[in-house]
All heavy atoms as TSV, in Angstrom:
chain	resi	resn	atom	element	x	y	z
A	1	MET	N	N	89.010	94.894	63.380
A	1	MET	CA	C	90.454	94.879	63.719
A	1	MET	C	C	90.716	94.208	65.066
A	1	MET	O	O	91.665	93.604	65.349
A	1	MET	CB	C	90.932	96.277	63.633
A	1	MET	CG	C	92.357	96.454	63.753
A	1	MET	SD	S	93.222	96.048	62.240
A	1	MET	CE	C	94.833	96.374	62.616
A	2	GLU	N	N	89.848	94.402	66.012
A	2	GLU	CA	C	90.024	93.915	67.324
A	2	GLU	C	C	90.043	92.390	67.414
A	2	GLU	O	O	90.806	91.804	68.139
A	2	GLU	CB	C	88.893	94.480	68.314
A	2	GLU	CG	C	89.303	94.344	69.724
A	2	GLU	CD	C	88.433	95.115	70.645
A	2	GLU	OE1	O	88.149	96.301	70.410
A	2	GLU	OE2	O	87.926	94.498	71.576
A	3	HIS	N	N	89.287	91.721	66.571
A	3	HIS	CA	C	89.227	90.252	66.522
A	3	HIS	C	C	90.546	89.699	65.991
A	3	HIS	O	O	90.924	88.628	66.399
A	3	HIS	CB	C	87.982	89.757	65.863
A	3	HIS	CG	C	87.928	90.223	64.417
A	3	HIS	ND1	N	88.653	89.578	63.394
A	3	HIS	CD2	C	87.315	91.198	63.820
A	3	HIS	CE1	C	88.420	90.184	62.233
A	3	HIS	NE2	N	87.609	91.260	62.474
A	4	ILE	N	N	91.146	90.441	65.171
A	4	ILE	CA	C	92.481	89.959	64.648
A	4	ILE	C	C	93.525	90.000	65.758
A	4	ILE	O	O	94.263	89.087	65.954
A	4	ILE	CB	C	92.929	90.934	63.480
A	4	ILE	CG1	C	91.942	90.704	62.315
A	4	ILE	CG2	C	94.354	90.497	63.099
A	4	ILE	CD1	C	92.302	91.549	61.168
A	5	ASN	N	N	93.513	91.024	66.597
A	5	ASN	CA	C	94.509	91.106	67.719
A	5	ASN	C	C	94.175	90.003	68.758
A	5	ASN	O	O	95.059	89.447	69.354
A	5	ASN	CB	C	94.352	92.462	68.395
A	5	ASN	CG	C	94.920	93.589	67.501
A	5	ASN	OD1	O	95.740	93.306	66.612
A	5	ASN	ND2	N	94.387	94.852	67.729
A	6	TRP	N	N	92.881	89.638	68.885
A	6	TRP	CA	C	92.560	88.632	69.822
A	6	TRP	C	C	93.076	87.218	69.291
A	6	TRP	O	O	93.575	86.459	70.106
A	6	TRP	CB	C	90.982	88.540	70.030
A	6	TRP	CG	C	90.545	87.415	70.951
A	6	TRP	CD1	C	89.812	86.361	70.591
A	6	TRP	CD2	C	90.866	87.277	72.326
A	6	TRP	NE1	N	89.563	85.556	71.696
A	6	TRP	CE2	C	90.200	86.151	72.711
A	6	TRP	CE3	C	91.558	88.035	73.221
A	6	TRP	CZ2	C	90.251	85.639	74.029
A	6	TRP	CZ3	C	91.581	87.610	74.563
A	6	TRP	CH2	C	90.946	86.407	74.906
A	7	GLY	N	N	93.082	87.007	68.081
A	7	GLY	CA	C	93.569	85.799	67.500
A	7	GLY	C	C	95.069	85.708	67.677
A	7	GLY	O	O	95.632	84.662	67.921
A	8	TYR	N	N	95.732	86.886	67.446
A	8	TYR	CA	C	97.176	86.819	67.732
A	8	TYR	C	C	97.483	86.691	69.210
A	8	TYR	O	O	98.514	85.929	69.495
A	8	TYR	CB	C	97.832	88.198	67.279
A	8	TYR	CG	C	98.004	88.315	65.770
A	8	TYR	CD1	C	97.585	89.458	65.092
A	8	TYR	CD2	C	98.632	87.282	65.079
A	8	TYR	CE1	C	97.763	89.541	63.705
A	8	TYR	CE2	C	98.778	87.413	63.674
A	8	TYR	CZ	C	98.344	88.537	63.017
A	8	TYR	OH	O	98.461	88.667	61.691
A	9	LEU	N	N	96.694	87.108	70.091
A	9	LEU	CA	C	96.910	86.934	71.531
A	9	LEU	C	C	96.793	85.419	71.869
A	9	LEU	O	O	97.569	84.866	72.523
A	9	LEU	CB	C	95.923	87.763	72.299
A	9	LEU	CG	C	96.011	87.622	73.776
A	9	LEU	CD1	C	97.354	88.101	74.294
A	9	LEU	CD2	C	94.931	88.357	74.499
A	10	GLN	N	N	95.714	84.799	71.311
A	10	GLN	CA	C	95.570	83.422	71.519
A	10	GLN	C	C	96.667	82.512	70.995
A	10	GLN	O	O	97.071	81.652	71.620
A	10	GLN	CB	C	94.224	82.941	70.894
A	10	GLN	CG	C	92.960	83.384	71.609
A	10	GLN	CD	C	91.709	83.004	70.941
A	10	GLN	OE1	O	91.666	82.745	69.760
A	10	GLN	NE2	N	90.657	82.901	71.649
A	11	LEU	N	N	97.105	82.943	69.788
A	11	LEU	CA	C	98.187	82.214	69.133
A	11	LEU	C	C	99.474	82.385	69.980
A	11	LEU	O	O	100.240	81.386	70.239
A	11	LEU	CB	C	98.493	82.721	67.711
A	11	LEU	CG	C	99.567	82.039	66.972
A	11	LEU	CD1	C	99.217	80.534	66.763
A	11	LEU	CD2	C	99.791	82.732	65.643
A	12	GLY	N	N	99.757	83.575	70.486
A	12	GLY	CA	C	100.868	83.835	71.385
A	12	GLY	C	C	100.808	83.000	72.695
A	12	GLY	O	O	101.851	82.438	73.151
A	13	LEU	N	N	99.662	82.946	73.216
A	13	LEU	CA	C	99.469	82.114	74.475
A	13	LEU	C	C	99.729	80.630	74.276
A	13	LEU	O	O	100.342	79.923	75.030
A	13	LEU	CB	C	98.074	82.301	75.058
A	13	LEU	CG	C	97.797	83.667	75.689
A	13	LEU	CD1	C	96.382	83.785	76.131
A	13	LEU	CD2	C	98.678	83.915	76.915
A	14	VAL	N	N	99.247	80.167	73.067
A	14	VAL	CA	C	99.477	78.745	72.751
A	14	VAL	C	C	101.025	78.520	72.493
A	14	VAL	O	O	101.561	77.488	72.997
A	14	VAL	CB	C	98.686	78.343	71.601
A	14	VAL	CG1	C	99.090	76.959	70.955
A	14	VAL	CG2	C	97.180	78.250	71.855
A	15	ALA	N	N	101.616	79.420	71.813
A	15	ALA	CA	C	103.001	79.294	71.556
A	15	ALA	C	C	103.848	79.370	72.843
A	15	ALA	O	O	104.816	78.631	73.009
A	15	ALA	CB	C	103.507	80.405	70.595
A	16	LEU	N	N	103.429	80.246	73.795
A	16	LEU	CA	C	104.113	80.372	74.954
A	16	LEU	C	C	103.943	79.048	75.841
A	16	LEU	O	O	104.951	78.510	76.486
A	16	LEU	CB	C	103.520	81.554	75.822
A	16	LEU	CG	C	104.232	81.930	77.146
A	16	LEU	CD1	C	105.657	82.323	76.891
A	16	LEU	CD2	C	103.467	82.988	77.884
A	17	ALA	N	N	102.740	78.463	75.938
A	17	ALA	CA	C	102.526	77.251	76.569
A	17	ALA	C	C	103.321	76.108	75.960
A	17	ALA	O	O	103.965	75.275	76.735
A	17	ALA	CB	C	101.020	76.867	76.530
A	18	PHE	N	N	103.367	76.077	74.686
A	18	PHE	CA	C	104.075	75.072	73.959
A	18	PHE	C	C	105.579	75.081	74.249
A	18	PHE	O	O	106.224	74.104	74.535
A	18	PHE	CB	C	103.896	75.056	72.436
A	18	PHE	CG	C	104.576	74.042	71.753
A	18	PHE	CD1	C	104.155	72.726	71.650
A	18	PHE	CD2	C	105.652	74.363	70.907
A	18	PHE	CE1	C	104.805	71.738	70.970
A	18	PHE	CE2	C	106.355	73.387	70.183
A	18	PHE	CZ	C	105.867	72.124	70.201
A	19	GLY	N	N	106.129	76.403	74.251
A	19	GLY	CA	C	107.534	76.619	74.517
A	19	GLY	C	C	107.830	76.181	75.972
A	19	GLY	O	O	108.922	75.571	76.212
A	20	GLY	N	N	106.943	76.484	76.954
A	20	GLY	CA	C	107.139	76.068	78.254
A	20	GLY	C	C	107.165	74.571	78.493
A	20	GLY	O	O	108.005	74.090	79.208
A	21	LEU	N	N	106.330	73.916	77.790
A	21	LEU	CA	C	106.277	72.523	77.842
A	21	LEU	C	C	107.575	71.800	77.222
A	21	LEU	O	O	108.128	70.852	77.764
A	21	LEU	CB	C	105.071	71.864	77.125
A	21	LEU	CG	C	103.780	72.034	77.882
A	21	LEU	CD1	C	102.542	71.591	76.968
A	21	LEU	CD2	C	103.708	71.230	79.127
A	22	GLN	N	N	108.083	72.435	76.194
A	22	GLN	CA	C	109.249	71.978	75.645
A	22	GLN	C	C	110.485	72.139	76.496
A	22	GLN	O	O	111.320	71.278	76.622
A	22	GLN	CB	C	109.581	72.733	74.265
A	22	GLN	CG	C	108.635	72.352	73.081
A	22	GLN	CD	C	108.871	71.019	72.660
A	22	GLN	OE1	O	110.054	70.598	72.426
A	22	GLN	NE2	N	107.742	70.233	72.473
A	23	VAL	N	N	110.529	73.264	77.189
A	23	VAL	CA	C	111.652	73.558	78.160
A	23	VAL	C	C	111.654	72.538	79.288
A	23	VAL	O	O	112.569	71.973	79.691
A	23	VAL	CB	C	111.632	74.995	78.635
A	23	VAL	CG1	C	112.556	75.184	79.851
A	23	VAL	CG2	C	111.916	75.967	77.501
A	24	TRP	N	N	110.352	72.284	79.809
A	24	TRP	CA	C	110.112	71.365	80.895
A	24	TRP	C	C	110.555	69.952	80.427
A	24	TRP	O	O	111.274	69.220	81.182
A	24	TRP	CB	C	108.699	71.436	81.249
A	24	TRP	CG	C	108.387	70.299	82.295
A	24	TRP	CD1	C	108.722	70.244	83.684
A	24	TRP	CD2	C	107.727	69.082	81.986
A	24	TRP	NE1	N	108.212	69.013	84.103
A	24	TRP	CE2	C	107.639	68.325	83.140
A	24	TRP	CE3	C	107.107	68.527	80.853
A	24	TRP	CZ2	C	106.950	67.088	83.276
A	24	TRP	CZ3	C	106.505	67.322	80.885
A	24	TRP	CH2	C	106.441	66.563	82.082
A	25	TRP	N	N	110.223	69.553	79.256
A	25	TRP	CA	C	110.543	68.195	78.758
A	25	TRP	C	C	112.011	68.023	78.569
A	25	TRP	O	O	112.564	67.035	79.016
A	25	TRP	CB	C	109.808	67.971	77.471
A	25	TRP	CG	C	110.111	66.595	76.755
A	25	TRP	CD1	C	109.794	65.392	77.309
A	25	TRP	CD2	C	110.770	66.450	75.562
A	25	TRP	NE1	N	110.245	64.431	76.451
A	25	TRP	CE2	C	110.864	65.033	75.336
A	25	TRP	CE3	C	111.297	67.243	74.649
A	25	TRP	CZ2	C	111.466	64.489	74.302
A	25	TRP	CZ3	C	111.959	66.749	73.548
A	25	TRP	CH2	C	112.011	65.357	73.339
A	26	ILE	N	N	112.738	69.052	77.950
A	26	ILE	CA	C	114.099	68.864	77.684
A	26	ILE	C	C	114.859	68.900	79.013
A	26	ILE	O	O	115.789	68.114	79.192
A	26	ILE	CB	C	114.565	70.043	76.711
A	26	ILE	CG1	C	114.056	69.810	75.344
A	26	ILE	CG2	C	116.072	70.137	76.709
A	26	ILE	CD1	C	114.188	70.956	74.374
A	27	SER	N	N	114.411	69.707	79.952
A	27	SER	CA	C	115.162	69.716	81.281
A	27	SER	C	C	114.944	68.464	81.998
A	27	SER	O	O	115.928	67.945	82.700
A	27	SER	CB	C	114.692	70.876	82.180
A	27	SER	OG	O	113.355	70.730	82.456
A	28	SER	N	N	113.785	67.791	81.844
A	28	SER	CA	C	113.546	66.569	82.509
A	28	SER	C	C	114.450	65.367	81.884
A	28	SER	O	O	114.912	64.483	82.605
A	28	SER	CB	C	112.073	66.106	82.514
A	28	SER	OG	O	111.724	65.785	81.244
A	29	VAL	N	N	114.622	65.501	80.592
A	29	VAL	CA	C	115.489	64.512	79.919
A	29	VAL	C	C	116.962	64.630	80.390
A	29	VAL	O	O	117.625	63.630	80.703
A	29	VAL	CB	C	115.467	64.716	78.320
A	29	VAL	CG1	C	116.555	63.932	77.682
A	29	VAL	CG2	C	114.103	64.253	77.773
A	30	PHE	N	N	117.451	65.948	80.598
A	30	PHE	CA	C	118.802	66.132	81.060
A	30	PHE	C	C	118.933	65.636	82.541
A	30	PHE	O	O	119.939	65.117	82.923
A	30	PHE	CB	C	119.254	67.520	80.867
A	30	PHE	CG	C	119.664	67.832	79.542
A	30	PHE	CD1	C	118.958	68.815	78.803
A	30	PHE	CD2	C	120.680	67.157	78.846
A	30	PHE	CE1	C	119.367	69.055	77.432
A	30	PHE	CE2	C	121.002	67.401	77.551
A	30	PHE	CZ	C	120.383	68.451	76.874
A	31	ARG	N	N	117.930	65.871	83.355
A	31	ARG	CA	C	117.982	65.412	84.777
A	31	ARG	C	C	118.131	63.929	84.817
A	31	ARG	O	O	118.804	63.345	85.606
A	31	ARG	CB	C	116.740	65.954	85.456
A	31	ARG	CG	C	117.024	67.172	86.326
A	31	ARG	CD	C	115.827	67.574	87.139
A	31	ARG	NE	N	114.946	68.467	86.285
A	31	ARG	CZ	C	113.701	68.269	86.144
A	31	ARG	NH1	N	113.055	67.375	86.788
A	31	ARG	NH2	N	112.960	69.116	85.417
A	32	ARG	N	N	117.268	63.225	84.001
A	32	ARG	CA	C	117.364	61.737	83.920
A	32	ARG	C	C	118.640	61.328	83.491
A	32	ARG	O	O	119.213	60.335	83.981
A	32	ARG	CB	C	116.270	61.162	83.000
A	32	ARG	CG	C	115.063	60.653	83.766
A	32	ARG	CD	C	114.151	59.897	82.875
A	32	ARG	NE	N	113.067	60.858	82.636
A	32	ARG	CZ	C	112.511	61.093	81.502
A	32	ARG	NH1	N	112.922	60.448	80.412
A	32	ARG	NH2	N	111.530	61.970	81.262
A	33	ARG	N	N	119.279	61.975	82.563
A	33	ARG	CA	C	120.607	61.604	82.098
A	33	ARG	C	C	121.678	61.693	83.209
A	33	ARG	O	O	122.511	60.939	83.288
A	33	ARG	CB	C	120.991	62.474	80.888
A	33	ARG	CG	C	122.231	62.062	80.206
A	33	ARG	CD	C	122.502	62.748	78.978
A	33	ARG	NE	N	121.502	62.384	77.988
A	33	ARG	CZ	C	121.383	63.129	76.865
A	33	ARG	NH1	N	122.071	64.209	76.612
A	33	ARG	NH2	N	120.454	62.844	76.005
A	34	ASP	N	N	121.545	62.812	84.032
A	34	ASP	CA	C	122.472	63.014	85.138
A	34	ASP	C	C	122.241	61.816	86.153
A	34	ASP	O	O	123.265	61.341	86.741
A	34	ASP	CB	C	122.188	64.274	85.911
A	34	ASP	CG	C	122.697	65.444	85.029
A	34	ASP	OD1	O	123.465	65.223	84.175
A	34	ASP	OD2	O	122.282	66.573	85.336
A	35	LEU	N	N	121.119	61.320	86.351
A	35	LEU	CA	C	120.936	60.278	87.349
A	35	LEU	C	C	121.417	58.915	86.827
A	35	LEU	O	O	121.699	58.067	87.564
A	35	LEU	CB	C	119.347	60.126	87.598
A	35	LEU	CG	C	118.674	61.242	88.423
A	35	LEU	CD1	C	117.245	61.060	88.476
A	35	LEU	CD2	C	119.308	61.391	89.726
A	36	ALA	N	N	121.540	58.805	85.477
A	36	ALA	CA	C	121.992	57.628	84.903
A	36	ALA	C	C	123.479	57.415	84.828
A	36	ALA	O	O	124.043	56.431	84.314
A	36	ALA	CB	C	121.368	57.366	83.540
A	37	ARG	N	N	124.234	58.421	85.254
A	37	ARG	CA	C	125.670	58.414	85.082
A	37	ARG	C	C	126.220	57.290	86.023
A	37	ARG	O	O	125.643	56.938	87.017
A	37	ARG	CB	C	126.280	59.729	85.552
A	37	ARG	CG	C	126.136	60.133	86.914
A	37	ARG	CD	C	126.872	61.503	87.208
A	37	ARG	NE	N	126.635	61.852	88.573
A	37	ARG	CZ	C	127.045	61.242	89.676
A	37	ARG	NH1	N	127.927	60.254	89.618
A	37	ARG	NH2	N	126.851	61.724	90.882
A	38	PRO	N	N	127.386	56.749	85.632
A	38	PRO	CA	C	128.024	55.766	86.461
A	38	PRO	C	C	128.512	56.225	87.838
A	38	PRO	O	O	128.865	57.432	88.029
A	38	PRO	CB	C	129.174	55.203	85.668
A	38	PRO	CG	C	129.310	56.137	84.596
A	38	PRO	CD	C	128.137	56.952	84.516
A	39	LEU	N	N	128.499	55.446	88.872
A	39	LEU	CA	C	128.969	55.831	90.155
A	39	LEU	C	C	130.415	55.884	90.304
A	39	LEU	O	O	131.140	55.056	89.697
A	39	LEU	CB	C	128.387	54.891	91.260
A	39	LEU	CG	C	126.878	54.770	91.364
A	39	LEU	CD1	C	126.522	53.696	92.417
A	39	LEU	CD2	C	126.310	56.049	91.885
A	40	SER	N	N	130.885	56.734	91.071
A	40	SER	CA	C	132.370	56.800	91.396
A	40	SER	C	C	132.615	55.631	92.430
A	40	SER	O	O	131.692	55.011	92.971
A	40	SER	CB	C	132.764	58.177	91.978
A	40	SER	OG	O	132.223	58.312	93.243
A	41	ASP	N	N	133.856	55.353	92.661
A	41	ASP	CA	C	134.234	54.339	93.578
A	41	ASP	C	C	133.743	54.618	94.982
A	41	ASP	O	O	133.144	53.667	95.604
A	41	ASP	CB	C	135.794	54.161	93.628
A	41	ASP	CG	C	136.390	53.642	92.396
A	41	ASP	OD1	O	135.597	52.985	91.666
A	41	ASP	OD2	O	137.551	53.735	92.209
A	42	GLY	N	N	133.806	55.907	95.451
A	42	GLY	CA	C	133.317	56.205	96.761
A	42	GLY	C	C	131.850	56.078	96.826
A	42	GLY	O	O	131.200	55.605	97.882
A	43	GLU	N	N	131.049	56.528	95.863
A	43	GLU	CA	C	129.624	56.422	95.784
A	43	GLU	C	C	129.188	54.952	95.742
A	43	GLU	O	O	128.232	54.576	96.434
A	43	GLU	CB	C	129.082	57.172	94.604
A	43	GLU	CG	C	129.207	58.657	94.701
A	43	GLU	CD	C	128.822	59.387	93.382
A	43	GLU	OE1	O	128.968	58.709	92.304
A	43	GLU	OE2	O	128.485	60.559	93.376
A	44	PHE	N	N	129.906	54.151	95.026
A	44	PHE	CA	C	129.591	52.732	94.800
A	44	PHE	C	C	129.755	52.150	96.295
A	44	PHE	O	O	128.922	51.296	96.665
A	44	PHE	CB	C	130.397	52.107	93.825
A	44	PHE	CG	C	130.098	50.659	93.584
A	44	PHE	CD1	C	128.902	50.310	93.084
A	44	PHE	CD2	C	131.020	49.672	93.979
A	44	PHE	CE1	C	128.615	48.935	92.938
A	44	PHE	CE2	C	130.770	48.338	93.724
A	44	PHE	CZ	C	129.530	47.921	93.171
A	45	ARG	N	N	130.822	52.396	96.862
A	45	ARG	CA	C	131.123	51.827	98.216
A	45	ARG	C	C	130.073	52.133	99.213
A	45	ARG	O	O	129.573	51.350	100.016
A	45	ARG	CB	C	132.533	52.247	98.700
A	45	ARG	CG	C	132.847	51.703	100.136
A	45	ARG	CD	C	134.284	52.049	100.494
A	45	ARG	NE	N	135.228	51.306	99.616
A	45	ARG	CZ	C	136.389	51.782	99.227
A	45	ARG	NH1	N	136.825	52.937	99.678
A	45	ARG	NH2	N	137.164	51.058	98.489
A	46	LYS	N	N	129.614	53.528	99.207
A	46	LYS	CA	C	128.594	53.958	100.142
A	46	LYS	C	C	127.272	53.230	99.863
A	46	LYS	O	O	126.545	52.893	100.846
A	46	LYS	CB	C	128.397	55.409	100.027
A	46	LYS	CG	C	129.515	56.268	100.642
A	46	LYS	CD	C	129.280	57.724	100.452
A	46	LYS	CE	C	130.489	58.572	101.007
A	46	LYS	NZ	N	130.289	59.941	100.885
A	47	SER	N	N	126.910	53.016	98.599
A	47	SER	CA	C	125.702	52.386	98.351
A	47	SER	C	C	125.702	50.930	98.779
A	47	SER	O	O	124.740	50.385	99.309
A	47	SER	CB	C	125.300	52.473	96.833
A	47	SER	OG	O	126.173	51.686	96.096
A	48	LEU	N	N	126.844	50.260	98.608
A	48	LEU	CA	C	126.993	48.824	99.047
A	48	LEU	C	C	126.947	48.750	100.611
A	48	LEU	O	O	126.343	47.880	101.209
A	48	LEU	CB	C	128.297	48.277	98.625
A	48	LEU	CG	C	128.371	47.841	97.191
A	48	LEU	CD1	C	129.727	47.301	96.812
A	48	LEU	CD2	C	127.286	46.888	96.792
A	49	GLU	N	N	127.568	49.726	101.322
A	49	GLU	CA	C	127.529	49.699	102.739
A	49	GLU	C	C	125.995	49.974	103.293
A	49	GLU	O	O	125.681	49.388	104.232
A	49	GLU	CB	C	128.410	50.872	103.274
A	49	GLU	CG	C	129.894	50.455	103.184
A	49	GLU	CD	C	130.769	51.651	103.554
A	49	GLU	OE1	O	130.326	52.791	103.872
A	49	GLU	OE2	O	132.003	51.500	103.515
A	50	ARG	N	N	125.328	50.859	102.551
A	50	ARG	CA	C	123.939	51.073	102.971
A	50	ARG	C	C	123.061	49.783	102.738
A	50	ARG	O	O	122.223	49.431	103.668
A	50	ARG	CB	C	123.303	52.169	102.049
A	50	ARG	CG	C	123.281	53.514	102.771
A	50	ARG	CD	C	122.506	54.512	101.939
A	50	ARG	NE	N	123.443	55.135	101.102
A	50	ARG	CZ	C	123.347	55.402	99.816
A	50	ARG	NH1	N	122.177	54.998	99.205
A	50	ARG	NH2	N	124.241	55.984	99.108
A	51	ILE	N	N	123.391	48.999	101.702
A	51	ILE	CA	C	122.618	47.768	101.489
A	51	ILE	C	C	122.965	46.734	102.543
A	51	ILE	O	O	122.103	46.057	103.119
A	51	ILE	CB	C	122.963	47.202	100.126
A	51	ILE	CG1	C	122.393	48.086	99.010
A	51	ILE	CG2	C	122.445	45.847	99.941
A	51	ILE	CD1	C	122.883	47.753	97.573
A	52	TRP	N	N	124.291	46.681	102.887
A	52	TRP	CA	C	124.746	45.679	103.830
A	52	TRP	C	C	124.190	46.049	105.266
A	52	TRP	O	O	123.816	45.105	106.044
A	52	TRP	CB	C	126.205	45.613	103.915
A	52	TRP	CG	C	126.744	44.931	102.698
A	52	TRP	CD1	C	126.197	43.995	101.924
A	52	TRP	CD2	C	128.081	45.247	102.126
A	52	TRP	NE1	N	127.005	43.677	100.910
A	52	TRP	CE2	C	128.208	44.324	101.034
A	52	TRP	CE3	C	129.088	46.063	102.446
A	52	TRP	CZ2	C	129.278	44.373	100.205
A	52	TRP	CZ3	C	130.308	46.019	101.633
A	52	TRP	CH2	C	130.346	45.218	100.539
A	53	THR	N	N	124.098	47.360	105.596
A	53	THR	CA	C	123.601	47.678	106.914
A	53	THR	C	C	122.064	47.409	106.990
A	53	THR	O	O	121.602	47.009	108.020
A	53	THR	CB	C	123.878	49.137	107.297
A	53	THR	OG1	O	123.329	49.978	106.253
A	53	THR	CG2	C	125.315	49.446	107.474
A	54	LYS	N	N	121.364	47.580	105.950
A	54	LYS	CA	C	119.906	47.357	105.865
A	54	LYS	C	C	119.774	45.821	106.015
A	54	LYS	O	O	118.938	45.350	106.794
A	54	LYS	CB	C	119.263	47.705	104.525
A	54	LYS	CG	C	119.023	49.177	104.489
A	54	LYS	CD	C	118.448	49.592	103.172
A	54	LYS	CE	C	118.240	50.975	102.913
A	54	LYS	NZ	N	117.706	51.400	101.632
A	55	ARG	N	N	120.566	44.992	105.407
A	55	ARG	CA	C	120.399	43.499	105.475
A	55	ARG	C	C	120.704	43.071	106.931
A	55	ARG	O	O	120.051	42.184	107.434
A	55	ARG	CB	C	121.287	42.828	104.573
A	55	ARG	CG	C	120.750	42.748	103.168
A	55	ARG	CD	C	121.464	41.689	102.393
A	55	ARG	NE	N	120.740	41.456	101.157
A	55	ARG	CZ	C	121.010	40.348	100.527
A	55	ARG	NH1	N	121.837	39.457	100.770
A	55	ARG	NH2	N	120.310	40.216	99.353
A	56	SER	N	N	121.839	43.633	107.582
A	56	SER	CA	C	122.199	43.173	108.936
A	56	SER	C	C	121.094	43.604	109.885
A	56	SER	O	O	120.917	42.889	110.887
A	56	SER	CB	C	123.522	43.770	109.249
A	56	SER	OG	O	123.534	45.148	109.288
A	57	GLN	N	N	120.428	44.748	109.732
A	57	GLN	CA	C	119.395	45.100	110.614
A	57	GLN	C	C	118.083	44.251	110.431
A	57	GLN	O	O	117.371	44.047	111.341
A	57	GLN	CB	C	119.009	46.697	110.351
A	57	GLN	CG	C	120.086	47.558	110.764
A	57	GLN	CD	C	119.728	49.035	110.292
A	57	GLN	OE1	O	118.790	49.275	109.720
A	57	GLN	NE2	N	120.690	49.870	110.702
A	58	GLN	N	N	117.877	43.715	109.274
A	58	GLN	CA	C	116.615	42.884	108.997
A	58	GLN	C	C	116.878	41.546	109.641
A	58	GLN	O	O	115.927	40.869	109.986
A	58	GLN	CB	C	116.439	42.768	107.492
A	58	GLN	CG	C	115.864	44.069	106.914
A	58	GLN	CD	C	115.686	43.931	105.427
A	58	GLN	OE1	O	116.131	42.921	104.768
A	58	GLN	NE2	N	115.114	45.009	104.812
A	59	GLU	N	N	118.068	41.059	109.664
A	59	GLU	CA	C	118.382	39.671	110.202
A	59	GLU	C	C	118.376	39.569	111.679
A	59	GLU	O	O	118.264	40.224	112.509
A	59	GLU	CB	C	119.631	39.165	109.665
A	59	GLU	CG	C	119.563	38.957	108.105
A	59	GLU	CD	C	120.930	38.583	107.573
A	59	GLU	OE1	O	121.872	38.598	108.244
A	59	GLU	OE2	O	120.922	38.193	106.350
């Protein structure tokens, strides 16, 4: 009877690891989706200003 419980314990650990990996994967997909959103006008202006200041410092 004890070896049956050990098998269930191993199965539970595998299921827990698999579930954890699924949660990690899904959350990383949503994080990437947030990064891919379009910029607002203010954010776009700030990114352009950063690019221009970098170029002017290099020249």
